[in-house]
PQR file with spaces between the fields and no chain letter, atoms N, CA, C, O and H, PARSE charges and radii, in Angstrom:
ATOM       1  N    MET     1       1.787    8.317    1.407 -0.4000 1.5000
ATOM       2  CA   MET     1       3.130    8.424    0.777 -0.0000 2.0000
ATOM       3  C    MET     1       3.123    8.825   -0.844  0.5500 1.7000
ATOM       4  O    MET     1       2.113    8.911   -1.541 -0.5500 1.4000
ATOM       5  N    SER     2       4.146    8.992   -1.161 -0.4000 1.5000
ATOM       6  CA   SER     2       4.595    9.402   -2.617 -0.0000 2.0000
ATOM       7  C    SER     2       5.155    7.762   -3.247  0.5500 1.7000
ATOM       8  O    SER     2       5.655    6.823   -2.626 -0.5500 1.4000
ATOM       9  H    SER     2       4.967    8.922   -0.595  0.4000 1.0000
ATOM      10  N    ALA     3       4.878    7.887   -4.484 -0.4000 1.5000
ATOM      11  CA   ALA     3       5.701    6.816   -5.376 -0.0000 2.0000
ATOM      12  C    ALA     3       7.105    7.187   -5.102  0.5500 1.7000
ATOM      13  O    ALA     3       7.742    6.171   -4.825 -0.5500 1.4000
ATOM      14  H    ALA     3       4.472    8.650   -4.988  0.4000 1.0000
ATOM      15  N    VAL     4       7.881    8.330   -5.070 -0.4000 1.5000
ATOM      16  CA   VAL     4       9.105    8.302   -4.780 -0.0000 2.0000
ATOM      17  C    VAL     4       9.461    7.746   -3.525  0.5500 1.7000
ATOM      18  O    VAL     4      10.310    6.859   -3.611 -0.5500 1.4000
ATOM      19  H    VAL     4       7.363    9.156   -5.295  0.4000 1.0000
ATOM      20  N    ASP     5       9.037    8.024   -2.331 -0.4000 1.5000
ATOM      21  CA   ASP     5       8.899    7.257   -1.096 -0.0000 2.0000
ATOM      22  C    ASP     5       9.283    5.942   -1.468  0.5500 1.7000
ATOM      23  O    ASP     5      10.297    5.408   -1.017 -0.5500 1.4000
ATOM      24  H    ASP     5       8.347    8.745   -2.261  0.4000 1.0000
ATOM      25  N    PHE     6       8.433    5.344   -2.356 -0.4000 1.5000
ATOM      26  CA   PHE     6       8.270    3.893   -2.373 -0.0000 2.0000
ATOM      27  C    PHE     6       9.352    3.467   -3.166  0.5500 1.7000
ATOM      28  O    PHE     6      10.009    2.500   -2.783 -0.5500 1.4000
ATOM      29  H    PHE     6       7.610    5.777   -2.722  0.4000 1.0000
ATOM      30  N    ARG     7       9.656    4.093   -4.298 -0.4000 1.5000
ATOM      31  CA   ARG     7      10.615    3.745   -5.081 -0.0000 2.0000
ATOM      32  C    ARG     7      12.046    3.680   -4.463  0.5500 1.7000
ATOM      33  O    ARG     7      12.850    2.890   -4.959 -0.5500 1.4000
ATOM      34  H    ARG     7       9.122    4.880   -4.609  0.4000 1.0000
ATOM      35  N    SER     8      12.363    4.359   -3.550 -0.4000 1.5000
ATOM      36  CA   SER     8      13.717    4.164   -2.821 -0.0000 2.0000
ATOM      37  C    SER     8      13.834    3.291   -1.880  0.5500 1.7000
ATOM      38  O    SER     8      14.886    3.257   -1.241 -0.5500 1.4000
ATOM      39  H    SER     8      11.711    5.000   -3.147  0.4000 1.0000
ATOM      40  N    LYS     9      12.775    2.390   -1.588 -0.4000 1.5000
ATOM      41  CA   LYS     9      12.767    1.083   -0.517 -0.0000 2.0000
ATOM      42  C    LYS     9      13.227    0.124   -1.363  0.5500 1.7000
ATOM      43  O    LYS     9      13.128    0.301   -2.577 -0.5500 1.4000
ATOM      44  H    LYS     9      11.920    2.417   -2.107  0.4000 1.0000
ATOM      45  N    THR    10      13.880   -1.200   -0.766 -0.4000 1.5000
ATOM      46  CA   THR    10      13.989   -2.630   -1.201 -0.0000 2.0000
ATOM      47  C    THR    10      12.570   -3.242   -1.555  0.5500 1.7000
ATOM      48  O    THR    10      11.537   -2.719   -1.137 -0.5500 1.4000
ATOM      49  H    THR    10      13.960   -1.344    0.220  0.4000 1.0000
ATOM      50  N    PRO    11      12.574   -4.378   -2.346 -0.5600 1.5000
ATOM      51  CA   PRO    11      11.542   -4.978   -2.455  0.2800 2.0000
ATOM      52  C    PRO    11      11.057   -5.771   -1.044  0.5500 1.7000
ATOM      53  O    PRO    11       9.886   -6.138   -0.944 -0.5500 1.4000
ATOM      54  N    ALA    12      11.835   -5.962   -0.180 -0.4000 1.5000
ATOM      55  CA   ALA    12      11.528   -6.638    1.036 -0.0000 2.0000
ATOM      56  C    ALA    12      10.951   -5.546    1.859  0.5500 1.7000
ATOM      57  O    ALA    12       9.987   -5.857    2.559 -0.5500 1.4000
ATOM      58  H    ALA    12      12.786   -5.664   -0.262  0.4000 1.0000
ATOM      59  N    GLN    13      11.345   -4.406    1.893 -0.4000 1.5000
ATOM      60  CA   GLN    13      10.441   -3.092    2.736 -0.0000 2.0000
ATOM      61  C    GLN    13       9.241   -2.901    2.083  0.5500 1.7000
ATOM      62  O    GLN    13       8.226   -2.603    2.712 -0.5500 1.4000
ATOM      63  H    GLN    13      12.128   -4.154    1.324  0.4000 1.0000
ATOM      64  N    LEU    14       9.255   -3.055    0.789 -0.4000 1.5000
ATOM      65  CA   LEU    14       7.778   -2.843    0.110 -0.0000 2.0000
ATOM      66  C    LEU    14       6.822   -3.919    0.417  0.5500 1.7000
ATOM      67  O    LEU    14       5.626   -3.680    0.588 -0.5500 1.4000
ATOM      68  H    LEU    14      10.080   -3.298    0.279  0.4000 1.0000
ATOM      69  N    LYS    15       7.373   -5.206    0.496 -0.4000 1.5000
ATOM      70  CA   LYS    15       6.392   -6.390    0.893 -0.0000 2.0000
ATOM      71  C    LYS    15       5.928   -5.825    2.472  0.5500 1.7000
ATOM      72  O    LYS    15       4.708   -5.799    2.629 -0.5500 1.4000
ATOM      73  H    LYS    15       8.344   -5.400    0.358  0.4000 1.0000
ATOM      74  N    ASP    16       6.629   -5.443    3.467 -0.4000 1.5000
ATOM      75  CA   ASP    16       6.310   -5.250    4.499 -0.0000 2.0000
ATOM      76  C    ASP    16       5.614   -3.895    4.544  0.5500 1.7000
ATOM      77  O    ASP    16       4.998   -3.584    5.563 -0.5500 1.4000
ATOM      78  H    ASP    16       7.621   -5.463    3.339  0.4000 1.0000
ATOM      79  N    GLN    17       5.666   -3.209    3.676 -0.4000 1.5000
ATOM      80  CA   GLN    17       5.022   -2.111    3.736 -0.0000 2.0000
ATOM      81  C    GLN    17       3.428   -2.157    3.273  0.5500 1.7000
ATOM      82  O    GLN    17       2.485   -1.456    3.641 -0.5500 1.4000
ATOM      83  H    GLN    17       6.167   -3.462    2.848  0.4000 1.0000
ATOM      84  N    LEU    18       3.489   -3.167    2.398 -0.4000 1.5000
ATOM      85  CA   LEU    18       2.115   -3.637    1.617 -0.0000 2.0000
ATOM      86  C    LEU    18       1.207   -4.415    2.865  0.5500 1.7000
ATOM      87  O    LEU    18       0.071   -4.165    3.268 -0.5500 1.4000
ATOM      88  H    LEU    18       4.256   -3.735    2.099  0.4000 1.0000
ATOM      89  N    LEU    19       2.041   -5.298    3.231 -0.4000 1.5000
ATOM      90  CA   LEU    19       1.461   -5.922    4.527 -0.0000 2.0000
ATOM      91  C    LEU    19       0.949   -4.677    5.704  0.5500 1.7000
ATOM      92  O    LEU    19      -0.194   -4.916    6.095 -0.5500 1.4000
ATOM      93  H    LEU    19       2.964   -5.501    2.904  0.4000 1.0000
ATOM      94  N    GLN    20       1.289   -3.977    6.053 -0.4000 1.5000
ATOM      95  CA   GLN    20       0.973   -3.039    7.058 -0.0000 2.0000
ATOM      96  C    GLN    20      -0.437   -2.190    6.364  0.5500 1.7000
ATOM      97  O    GLN    20      -1.456   -1.867    6.975 -0.5500 1.4000
ATOM      98  H    GLN    20       2.218   -3.783    5.736  0.4000 1.0000
ATOM      99  N    LEU    21      -0.115   -1.956    4.884 -0.4000 1.5000
ATOM     100  CA   LEU    21      -1.296   -1.151    4.330 -0.0000 2.0000
ATOM     101  C    LEU    21      -2.595   -2.231    4.453  0.5500 1.7000
ATOM     102  O    LEU    21      -3.680   -1.868    4.910 -0.5500 1.4000
ATOM     103  H    LEU    21       0.713   -2.219    4.388  0.4000 1.0000
ATOM     104  N    LYS    22      -2.368   -3.419    4.046 -0.4000 1.5000
ATOM     105  CA   LYS    22      -3.299   -4.490    3.609 -0.0000 2.0000
ATOM     106  C    LYS    22      -4.151   -4.496    5.210  0.5500 1.7000
ATOM     107  O    LYS    22      -5.380   -4.560    5.236 -0.5500 1.4000
ATOM     108  H    LYS    22      -1.487   -3.713    3.675  0.4000 1.0000
ATOM     109  N    LYS    23      -3.473   -4.433    6.266 -0.4000 1.5000
ATOM     110  CA   LYS    23      -4.041   -4.696    7.682 -0.0000 2.0000
ATOM     111  C    LYS    23      -4.681   -3.422    8.134  0.5500 1.7000
ATOM     112  O    LYS    23      -5.642   -3.461    8.902 -0.5500 1.4000
ATOM     113  H    LYS    23      -2.474   -4.380    6.245  0.4000 1.0000
ATOM     114  N    GLU    24      -4.141   -2.185    7.649 -0.4000 1.5000
ATOM     115  CA   GLU    24      -4.982   -0.814    8.009 -0.0000 2.0000
ATOM     116  C    GLU    24      -6.281   -0.890    7.058  0.5500 1.7000
ATOM     117  O    GLU    24      -7.369   -0.502    7.483 -0.5500 1.4000
ATOM     118  H    GLU    24      -3.360   -2.154    7.026  0.4000 1.0000
ATOM     119  N    GLN    25      -6.150   -1.332    5.940 -0.4000 1.5000
ATOM     120  CA   GLN    25      -7.340   -1.369    5.058 -0.0000 2.0000
ATOM     121  C    GLN    25      -8.307   -2.459    5.636  0.5500 1.7000
ATOM     122  O    GLN    25      -9.498   -2.174    5.507 -0.5500 1.4000
ATOM     123  H    GLN    25      -5.266   -1.648    5.594  0.4000 1.0000
ATOM     124  N    PHE    26      -8.059   -3.512    6.176 -0.4000 1.5000
ATOM     125  CA   PHE    26      -8.796   -4.521    6.871 -0.0000 2.0000
ATOM     126  C    PHE    26      -9.496   -3.624    8.216  0.5500 1.7000
ATOM     127  O    PHE    26     -10.661   -3.798    8.573 -0.5500 1.4000
ATOM     128  H    PHE    26      -7.092   -3.743    6.280  0.4000 1.0000
ATOM     129  N    ASN    27      -8.689   -2.791    8.774 -0.4000 1.5000
ATOM     130  CA   ASN    27      -9.179   -2.168   10.106 -0.0000 2.0000
ATOM     131  C    ASN    27     -10.140   -1.183    9.834  0.5500 1.7000
ATOM     132  O    ASN    27     -11.105   -0.957   10.564 -0.5500 1.4000
ATOM     133  H    ASN    27      -7.743   -2.650    8.483  0.4000 1.0000
ATOM     134  N    LEU    28      -9.861   -0.545    8.697 -0.4000 1.5000
ATOM     135  CA   LEU    28     -10.644    0.579    8.086 -0.0000 2.0000
ATOM     136  C    LEU    28     -12.173   -0.079    7.781  0.5500 1.7000
ATOM     137  O    LEU    28     -13.215    0.529    8.027 -0.5500 1.4000
ATOM     138  H    LEU    28      -9.077   -0.729    8.104  0.4000 1.0000
ATOM     139  N    ARG    29     -12.120   -1.235    7.283 -0.4000 1.5000
ATOM     140  CA   ARG    29     -13.280   -1.660    6.805 -0.0000 2.0000
ATOM     141  C    ARG    29     -14.234   -2.156    7.889  0.5500 1.7000
ATOM     142  O    ARG    29     -15.437   -2.157    7.628 -0.5500 1.4000
ATOM     143  H    ARG    29     -11.273   -1.729    7.083  0.4000 1.0000
ATOM     144  N    PHE    30     -13.753   -2.632    9.238 -0.4000 1.5000
ATOM     145  CA   PHE    30     -14.516   -2.946   10.171 -0.0000 2.0000
ATOM     146  C    PHE    30     -14.979   -1.665   10.877  0.5500 1.7000
ATOM     147  O    PHE    30     -16.095   -1.664   11.396 -0.5500 1.4000
ATOM     148  H    PHE    30     -12.776   -2.631    9.450  0.4000 1.0000
ATOM     149  N    GLN    31     -14.177   -0.544   10.934 -0.4000 1.5000
ATOM     150  CA   GLN    31     -14.539    0.718   11.269 -0.0000 2.0000
ATOM     151  C    GLN    31     -15.956    1.137   10.758  0.5500 1.7000
ATOM     152  O    GLN    31     -16.938    1.417   11.446 -0.5500 1.4000
ATOM     153  H    GLN    31     -13.270   -0.546   10.513  0.4000 1.0000
ATOM     154  N    VAL    32     -15.837    1.117    9.341 -0.4000 1.5000
ATOM     155  CA   VAL    32     -16.764    1.436    8.585 -0.0000 2.0000
ATOM     156  C    VAL    32     -17.853    0.756    8.820  0.5500 1.7000
ATOM     157  O    VAL    32     -18.898    1.407    8.843 -0.5500 1.4000
ATOM     158  H    VAL    32     -15.040    0.890    8.782  0.4000 1.0000
ATOM     159  N    ALA    33     -17.922   -0.720    9.057 -0.4000 1.5000
ATOM     160  CA   ALA    33     -19.212   -1.484    9.414 -0.0000 2.0000
ATOM     161  C    ALA    33     -19.876   -1.228   10.628  0.5500 1.7000
ATOM     162  O    ALA    33     -21.096   -1.293   10.776 -0.5500 1.4000
ATOM     163  H    ALA    33     -17.073   -1.248    9.038  0.4000 1.0000
ATOM     164  N    THR    34     -18.825   -0.858   11.734 -0.4000 1.5000
ATOM     165  CA   THR    34     -19.561   -0.368   12.932 -0.0000 2.0000
ATOM     166  C    THR    34     -19.740    0.912   13.134  0.5500 1.7000
ATOM     167  O    THR    34     -20.021    1.412   14.223 -0.5500 1.4000
ATOM     168  H    THR    34     -17.834   -0.805   11.614  0.4000 1.0000
ATOM     169  N    GLY    35     -19.561    1.598   11.922 -0.4000 1.5000
ATOM     170  CA   GLY    35     -19.847    3.074   12.268 -0.0000 2.0000
ATOM     171  C    GLY    35     -19.006    3.955   13.112  0.5500 1.7000
ATOM     172  O    GLY    35     -19.320    5.003   13.675 -0.5500 1.4000
ATOM     173  H    GLY    35     -19.333    1.192   11.037  0.4000 1.0000
ATOM     174  N    GLN    36     -17.731    3.242   13.086 -0.4000 1.5000
ATOM     175  CA   GLN    36     -16.870    4.248   14.371 -0.0000 2.0000
ATOM     176  C    GLN    36     -15.949    5.025   13.246  0.5500 1.7000
ATOM     177  O    GLN    36     -15.227    5.906   13.713 -0.5500 1.4000
ATOM     178  H    GLN    36     -17.476    2.390   12.629  0.4000 1.0000
ATOM     179  N    LEU    37     -15.886    4.818   11.880 -0.4000 1.5000
ATOM     180  CA   LEU    37     -14.866    5.698   11.042 -0.0000 2.0000
ATOM     181  C    LEU    37     -15.110    7.097   10.927  0.5500 1.7000
ATOM     182  O    LEU    37     -16.218    7.416   10.496 -0.5500 1.4000
ATOM     183  H    LEU    37     -16.473    4.102   11.501  0.4000 1.0000
ATOM     184  N    GLU    38     -14.267    8.035   11.236 -0.4000 1.5000
ATOM     185  CA   GLU    38     -14.504    9.273   11.207 -0.0000 2.0000
ATOM     186  C    GLU    38     -14.121    9.875    9.833  0.5500 1.7000
ATOM     187  O    GLU    38     -14.869   10.503    9.084 -0.5500 1.4000
ATOM     188  H    GLU    38     -13.367    7.776   11.587  0.4000 1.0000
ATOM     189  N    LYS    39     -12.768    9.556    9.635 -0.4000 1.5000
ATOM     190  CA   LYS    39     -12.306   10.109    8.177 -0.0000 2.0000
ATOM     191  C    LYS    39     -12.321    9.157    7.355  0.5500 1.7000
ATOM     192  O    LYS    39     -11.481    8.264    7.460 -0.5500 1.4000
ATOM     193  H    LYS    39     -12.161    9.046   10.243  0.4000 1.0000
ATOM     194  N    THR    40     -13.297    9.134    6.334 -0.4000 1.5000
ATOM     195  CA   THR    40     -13.577    8.225    5.404 -0.0000 2.0000
ATOM     196  C    THR    40     -12.331    8.207    4.193  0.5500 1.7000
ATOM     197  O    THR    40     -11.932    7.221    3.573 -0.5500 1.4000
ATOM     198  H    THR    40     -13.980    9.859    6.248  0.4000 1.0000
ATOM     199  N    ALA    41     -11.924    9.439    4.091 -0.4000 1.5000
ATOM     200  CA   ALA    41     -11.045    9.436    2.797 -0.0000 2.0000
ATOM     201  C    ALA    41      -9.997    8.769    2.983  0.5500 1.7000
ATOM     202  O    ALA    41      -9.410    8.547    1.924 -0.5500 1.4000
ATOM     203  H    ALA    41     -12.248   10.240    4.594  0.4000 1.0000
ATOM     204  N    ARG    42      -9.281    8.157    4.303 -0.4000 1.5000
ATOM     205  CA   ARG    42      -8.505    7.630    4.582 -0.0000 2.0000
ATOM     206  C    ARG    42      -8.584    6.068    3.886  0.5500 1.7000
ATOM     207  O    ARG    42      -7.509    5.487    3.739 -0.5500 1.4000
ATOM     208  H    ARG    42      -9.758    8.337    5.163  0.4000 1.0000
ATOM     209  N    ILE    43      -9.757    5.425    3.484 -0.4000 1.5000
ATOM     210  CA   ILE    43      -9.930    4.272    2.903 -0.0000 2.0000
ATOM     211  C    ILE    43      -9.182    4.451    1.438  0.5500 1.7000
ATOM     212  O    ILE    43      -8.325    3.662    1.040 -0.5500 1.4000
ATOM     213  H    ILE    43     -10.631    5.897    3.603  0.4000 1.0000
ATOM     214  N    LYS    44      -9.697    5.770    0.593 -0.4000 1.5000
ATOM     215  CA   LYS    44      -8.973    5.902   -0.594 -0.0000 2.0000
ATOM     216  C    LYS    44      -7.699    6.050   -0.755  0.5500 1.7000
ATOM     217  O    LYS    44      -7.053    5.525   -1.662 -0.5500 1.4000
ATOM     218  H    LYS    44     -10.393    6.411    0.917  0.4000 1.0000
ATOM     219  N    ILE    45      -7.139    6.968    0.342 -0.4000 1.5000
ATOM     220  CA   ILE    45      -5.430    6.866    0.411 -0.0000 2.0000
ATOM     221  C    ILE    45      -4.832    5.584    0.586  0.5500 1.7000
ATOM     222  O    ILE    45      -3.770    5.293    0.035 -0.5500 1.4000
ATOM     223  H    ILE    45      -7.664    7.395    1.078  0.4000 1.0000
ATOM     224  N    VAL    46      -5.535    4.712    1.414 -0.4000 1.5000
ATOM     225  CA   VAL    46      -4.598    3.407    1.667 -0.0000 2.0000
ATOM     226  C    VAL    46      -4.601    2.569    0.206  0.5500 1.7000
ATOM     227  O    VAL    46      -3.608    2.083   -0.335 -0.5500 1.4000
ATOM     228  H    VAL    46      -6.397    4.949    1.862  0.4000 1.0000
ATOM     229  N    ARG    47      -5.734    2.541   -0.193 -0.4000 1.5000
ATOM     230  CA   ARG    47      -6.208    1.807   -1.567 -0.0000 2.0000
ATOM     231  C    ARG    47      -5.212    2.411   -2.661  0.5500 1.7000
ATOM     232  O    ARG    47      -4.947    1.794   -3.693 -0.5500 1.4000
ATOM     233  H    ARG    47      -6.540    2.935    0.248  0.4000 1.0000
ATOM     234  N    ARG    48      -4.841    3.289   -2.447 -0.4000 1.5000
ATOM     235  CA   ARG    48      -4.281    4.295   -3.721 -0.0000 2.0000
ATOM     236  C    ARG    48      -2.632    3.612   -3.308  0.5500 1.7000
ATOM     237  O    ARG    48      -1.922    3.013   -4.115 -0.5500 1.4000
ATOM     238  H    ARG    48      -5.056    3.790   -1.609  0.4000 1.0000
ATOM     239  N    ASP    49      -2.317    3.863   -1.998 -0.4000 1.5000
ATOM     240  CA   ASP    49      -1.161    3.546   -1.447 -0.0000 2.0000
ATOM     241  C    ASP    49      -0.558    1.656   -1.933  0.5500 1.7000
ATOM     242  O    ASP    49       0.568    1.199   -2.134 -0.5500 1.4000
ATOM     243  H    ASP    49      -2.894    4.350   -1.342  0.4000 1.0000
ATOM     244  N    ILE    50      -1.786    1.094   -1.957 -0.4000 1.5000
ATOM     245  CA   ILE    50      -1.431   -0.453   -2.051 -0.0000 2.0000
ATOM     246  C    ILE    50      -1.324   -0.484   -3.583  0.5500 1.7000
ATOM     247  O    ILE    50      -0.496   -1.233   -4.102 -0.5500 1.4000
ATOM     248  H    ILE    50      -2.700    1.465   -1.794  0.4000 1.0000
ATOM     249  N    ALA    51      -1.968    0.143   -4.185 -0.4000 1.5000
ATOM     250  CA   ALA    51      -1.770    0.186   -5.712 -0.0000 2.0000
ATOM     251  C    ALA    51      -0.163    0.452   -6.019  0.5500 1.7000
ATOM     252  O    ALA    51       0.625   -0.343   -6.532 -0.5500 1.4000
ATOM     253  H    ALA    51      -2.640    0.752   -3.764  0.4000 1.0000
ATOM     254  N    ARG    52       0.064    1.636   -5.611 -0.4000 1.5000
ATOM     255  CA   ARG    52       1.523    2.083   -5.690 -0.0000 2.0000
ATOM     256  C    ARG    52       2.648    1.159   -5.453  0.5500 1.7000
ATOM     257  O    ARG    52       3.526    0.807   -6.240 -0.5500 1.4000
ATOM     258  H    ARG    52      -0.576    2.281   -5.194  0.4000 1.0000
ATOM     259  N    VAL    53       2.444    0.807   -4.124 -0.4000 1.5000
ATOM     260  CA   VAL    53       3.449   -0.375   -3.999 -0.0000 2.0000
ATOM     261  C    VAL    53       3.433   -1.538   -5.123  0.5500 1.7000
ATOM     262  O    VAL    53       4.382   -1.821   -5.854 -0.5500 1.4000
ATOM     263  H    VAL    53       1.730    1.093   -3.485  0.4000 1.0000
ATOM     264  N    GLN    54       2.139   -2.164   -5.110 -0.4000 1.5000
ATOM     265  CA   GLN    54       2.081   -3.173   -5.796 -0.0000 2.0000
ATOM     266  C    GLN    54       2.696   -2.887   -7.339  0.5500 1.7000
ATOM     267  O    GLN    54       3.432   -3.648   -7.967 -0.5500 1.4000
ATOM     268  H    GLN    54       1.368   -1.934   -4.516  0.4000 1.0000
ATOM     269  N    THR    55       2.279   -1.809   -7.696 -0.4000 1.5000
ATOM     270  CA   THR    55       2.843   -1.312   -9.032 -0.0000 2.0000
ATOM     271  C    THR    55       4.355   -1.232   -8.924  0.5500 1.7000
ATOM     272  O    THR    55       5.008   -1.595   -9.902 -0.5500 1.4000
ATOM     273  H    THR    55       1.681   -1.190   -7.186  0.4000 1.0000
ATOM     274  N    ILE    56       5.009   -0.776   -7.789 -0.4000 1.5000
ATOM     275  CA   ILE    56       6.332   -0.673   -7.801 -0.0000 2.0000
ATOM     276  C    ILE    56       7.207   -1.894   -7.823  0.5500 1.7000
ATOM     277  O    ILE    56       8.308   -2.098   -8.334 -0.5500 1.4000
ATOM     278  H    ILE    56       4.478   -0.482   -6.994  0.4000 1.0000
ATOM     279  N    LEU    57       6.373   -2.664   -7.100 -0.4000 1.5000
ATOM     280  CA   LEU    57       7.239   -4.146   -7.022 -0.0000 2.0000
ATOM     281  C    LEU    57       7.244   -4.816   -8.065  0.5500 1.7000
ATOM     282  O    LEU    57       8.166   -5.614   -8.233 -0.5500 1.4000
ATOM     283  H    LEU    57       5.478   -2.498   -6.685  0.4000 1.0000
ATOM     284  N    ARG    58       6.136   -4.665   -9.126 -0.4000 1.5000
ATOM     285  CA   ARG    58       6.249   -5.361  -10.405 -0.0000 2.0000
ATOM     286  C    ARG    58       7.108   -4.626  -11.113  0.5500 1.7000
ATOM     287  O    ARG    58       7.900   -5.248  -11.820 -0.5500 1.4000
ATOM     288  H    ARG    58       5.387   -4.017   -8.989  0.4000 1.0000
ATOM     289  N    GLU    59       7.159   -3.314  -11.103 -0.4000 1.5000
ATOM     290  CA   GLU    59       8.354   -2.705  -11.761 -0.0000 2.0000
ATOM     291  C    GLU    59       9.570   -3.375  -11.619  0.5500 1.7000
ATOM     292  O    GLU    59      10.184   -3.988  -12.492 -0.5500 1.4000
ATOM     293  H    GLU    59       6.515   -2.808  -10.529  0.4000 1.0000
ATOM     294  N    LYS    60       9.908   -3.186  -10.293 -0.4000 1.5000
ATOM     295  CA   LYS    60      11.380   -3.810   -9.540 -0.0000 2.0000
ATOM     296  C    LYS    60      11.662   -5.146  -10.136  0.5500 1.7000
ATOM     297  O    LYS    60      12.819   -5.448  -10.427 -0.5500 1.4000
ATOM     298  H    LYS    60       9.409   -2.688   -9.583  0.4000 1.0000
ATOM     299  N    ALA    61      10.576   -6.036  -10.351 -0.4000 1.5000
ATOM     300  CA   ALA    61      10.636   -7.521  -10.539 -0.0000 2.0000
ATOM     301  C    ALA    61      10.934   -7.546  -12.053  0.5500 1.7000
ATOM     302  O    ALA    61      11.791   -8.339  -12.442 -0.5500 1.4000
ATOM     303  H    ALA    61       9.636   -5.791  -10.114  0.4000 1.0000
ATOM     304  N    ARG    62      10.336   -6.787  -12.900 -0.4000 1.5000
ATOM     305  CA   ARG    62      10.581   -6.813  -14.172 -0.0000 2.0000
ATOM     306  C    ARG    62      12.064   -6.389  -14.545  0.5500 1.7000
ATOM     307  O    ARG    62      12.882   -7.103  -15.127 -0.5500 1.4000
ATOM     308  H    ARG    62       9.640   -6.142  -12.583  0.4000 1.0000
ATOM     309  N    ALA    63      12.217   -5.338  -14.184 -0.4000 1.5000
ATOM     310  CA   ALA    63      13.674   -4.568  -14.382 -0.0000 2.0000
ATOM     311  C    ALA    63      14.627   -5.700  -13.928  0.5500 1.7000
ATOM     312  O    ALA    63      15.490   -6.015  -14.748 -0.5500 1.4000
ATOM     313  H    ALA    63      11.553   -4.759  -13.712  0.4000 1.0000
ATOM     314  N    GLU    64      14.600   -6.436  -12.610 -0.4000 1.5000
ATOM     315  CA   GLU    64      15.496   -7.401  -12.392 -0.0000 2.0000
ATOM     316  C    GLU    64      15.462   -8.467  -13.290  0.5500 1.7000
ATOM     317  O    GLU    64      16.511   -9.111  -13.327 -0.5500 1.4000
ATOM     318  H    GLU    64      13.899   -6.180  -11.945  0.4000 1.0000
ATOM     319  N    ALA    65      14.479   -8.880  -14.096 -0.4000 1.5000
ATOM     320  CA   ALA    65      14.100   -9.801  -14.819 -0.0000 2.0000
ATOM     321  C    ALA    65      14.839   -9.850  -16.249  0.5500 1.7000
ATOM     322  O    ALA    65      15.353  -10.779  -16.872 -0.5500 1.4000
ATOM     323  H    ALA    65      13.626   -8.357  -14.066  0.4000 1.0000
ATOM     324  N    GLN    66      14.682   -8.445  -16.524 -0.4000 1.5000
ATOM     325  CA   GLN    66      15.461   -7.996  -17.824 -0.0000 2.0000
ATOM     326  C    GLN    66      16.943   -8.002  -17.603  0.5500 1.7000
ATOM     327  O    GLN    66      17.722   -8.390  -18.474 -0.5500 1.4000
ATOM     328  H    GLN    66      14.264   -7.691  -16.018  0.4000 1.0000
ATOM     329  N    GLY    67      17.324   -7.564  -16.421 -0.4000 1.5000
ATOM     330  CA   GLY    67      19.000   -7.569  -16.161 -0.0000 2.0000
ATOM     331  C    GLY    67      19.362   -6.748  -15.289  0.5500 1.7000
ATOM     332  O    GLY    67      20.553   -6.643  -14.997 -0.5500 1.4000
ATOM     333  H    GLY    67      16.691   -7.249  -15.714  0.4000 1.0000
């Protein structure tokens, strides 16, 4: 997903999305360890999406704290 898609979500939705992404990352790591992962690029995409969600959550929290 792009940052624009994430920005349109509420903090609660972003936290749910973050949880789903972390679960997916966990499963991908297991697939790598067992040699079952075919699309290795998915790891990079998930990592970047996690970073995007965390960044947007911080931005929203900072904006809320400032007023």
